[in-house]
C-alpha positions as CSV (number, residue, x, y, z in Angstrom):
1,X,55.4,-93.8,65.1
2,X,54.3,-90.2,64.6
3,X,56.5,-87.4,66.2
4,X,55.8,-86.3,69.5
5,X,58.9,-84.7,70.2
6,X,61.4,-82.3,68.1
7,X,64.6,-80.8,69.7
8,X,67.3,-78.5,68.0
9,X,70.7,-78.4,69.1
10,X,73.1,-75.9,67.4
11,X,76.7,-77.5,66.8
12,X,79.3,-74.7,65.7
13,X,82.9,-75.3,65.7
14,X,83.4,-71.6,66.5
15,X,80.5,-71.2,68.8
16,X,81.8,-69.9,72.3
17,X,79.6,-69.5,75.4
18,X,79.9,-65.8,77.0
19,X,80.5,-65.5,81.1
20,X,76.6,-65.5,81.1
21,X,76.9,-69.0,79.7
22,X,74.8,-67.7,76.5
23,X,75.9,-69.3,73.2
24,X,77.9,-67.1,70.7
25,X,78.0,-67.6,67.3
26,X,79.8,-66.0,64.8
27,X,78.9,-65.6,60.9
28,X,80.3,-68.8,59.7
29,X,78.5,-72.0,58.9
30,X,76.8,-73.9,61.4
31,X,75.1,-77.4,61.9
32,X,71.4,-77.6,63.2
33,X,70.7,-81.0,64.5
34,X,67.0,-82.0,64.8
35,X,65.8,-84.8,66.3
36,X,62.3,-86.1,66.0
37,X,60.7,-88.7,68.3
38,X,57.8,-90.4,69.1
39,X,55.9,-91.1,72.3
40,X,58.1,-94.2,72.8
41,X,61.4,-92.0,72.6
42,X,62.4,-93.8,69.1
43,X,63.0,-92.2,65.9
44,X,59.6,-91.3,64.5
45,X,58.5,-91.2,60.8
46,X,59.7,-88.5,58.4
47,X,58.3,-85.4,59.4
48,X,58.3,-81.9,57.0
49,X,59.5,-79.1,58.9
50,X,60.2,-75.6,58.3
51,X,62.6,-73.3,60.2
52,X,63.0,-69.6,60.9
53,X,65.4,-67.5,62.8
54,X,63.5,-65.6,65.6
55,X,64.2,-62.8,68.6
56,X,65.2,-64.9,71.6
57,X,61.4,-64.1,73.1
58,X,60.4,-65.9,70.1
59,X,58.9,-62.7,68.5
60,X,59.4,-62.4,64.4
61,X,62.2,-60.5,62.8
62,X,61.6,-57.5,60.8
63,X,60.1,-58.7,57.2
64,X,63.2,-56.9,55.4
65,X,65.5,-59.2,57.6
66,X,63.7,-62.5,57.7
67,X,63.5,-62.7,54.3
68,X,67.5,-63.2,54.3
69,X,68.3,-64.1,57.8
70,X,69.5,-67.7,57.3
71,X,70.5,-69.3,54.2
72,X,70.4,-72.7,53.2
73,X,67.1,-75.2,53.2
74,X,64.7,-74.2,55.2
75,X,61.3,-74.9,54.0
76,X,60.0,-78.1,53.2
77,X,62.9,-79.9,55.2
78,X,62.3,-83.6,55.9
79,X,63.3,-85.1,59.6
80,X,63.8,-88.5,59.8
81,X,65.1,-89.4,63.6
82,X,68.4,-87.4,63.8
83,X,68.8,-85.2,60.8
84,X,71.6,-82.4,60.9
85,X,71.8,-79.2,58.3
86,X,74.2,-76.5,57.7
87,X,72.9,-73.4,57.5
88,X,74.7,-69.9,58.1
89,X,73.0,-67.0,59.9
90,X,73.7,-63.4,58.6
91,X,72.0,-60.6,60.8
92,X,74.4,-59.7,63.7
93,X,73.4,-58.9,67.0
94,X,74.5,-55.5,67.2
95,X,72.6,-54.4,64.3
96,X,69.3,-55.5,66.5
97,X,69.9,-53.6,69.7
98,X,72.4,-56.4,70.9
99,X,69.0,-58.7,71.5
100,X,69.7,-62.6,70.9
101,X,68.1,-64.8,68.5
102,X,66.7,-68.3,68.4
103,X,66.1,-70.9,65.6
104,X,62.4,-71.9,65.5
105,X,61.5,-75.3,63.9
106,X,58.1,-76.5,63.2
107,X,56.0,-79.5,61.7
108,X,54.7,-78.5,58.3
109,X,51.3,-79.5,60.4
110,X,52.0,-77.7,63.2
111,X,52.2,-80.8,65.7
112,X,55.3,-80.1,67.1
113,X,57.6,-77.4,67.4
114,X,61.0,-76.4,69.2
115,X,63.3,-73.5,69.7
116,X,67.0,-73.7,69.7
117,X,68.9,-72.0,72.6
118,X,69.4,-68.2,72.9
119,X,72.4,-67.3,71.1
120,X,74.1,-63.9,70.1
121,X,75.6,-63.6,66.6
122,X,79.0,-61.6,66.1
123,X,81.2,-60.9,63.0
124,X,83.9,-63.5,64.6
125,X,84.6,-65.3,67.5
126,X,88.6,-65.7,66.7
């Protein structure tokens, strides 16, 4: 059926949670797992989505940062049930007043949307 729920989970081999439980990622590649389900909780039919990096309060990054914030296939991605994609996030939290980020994902038709958990980006976690 049509997607009624969209979720995003970040899978990062080098990700750690800090003392406050906030996810800290480094600039290495991470995997984004998107799951689209219908109202019965079953895998939804193909859904075209777009993804962008935003601040943790869902406000937009400055245009000059937004243009190159994430590398990978971000527009016109098709999610079918459970889909994984590799991306790389480039802005460092230290260059943005230590603000945290989220990945915001929305269906092209705006029928469903979601955001990842908040995370910080550092140069290296190891």
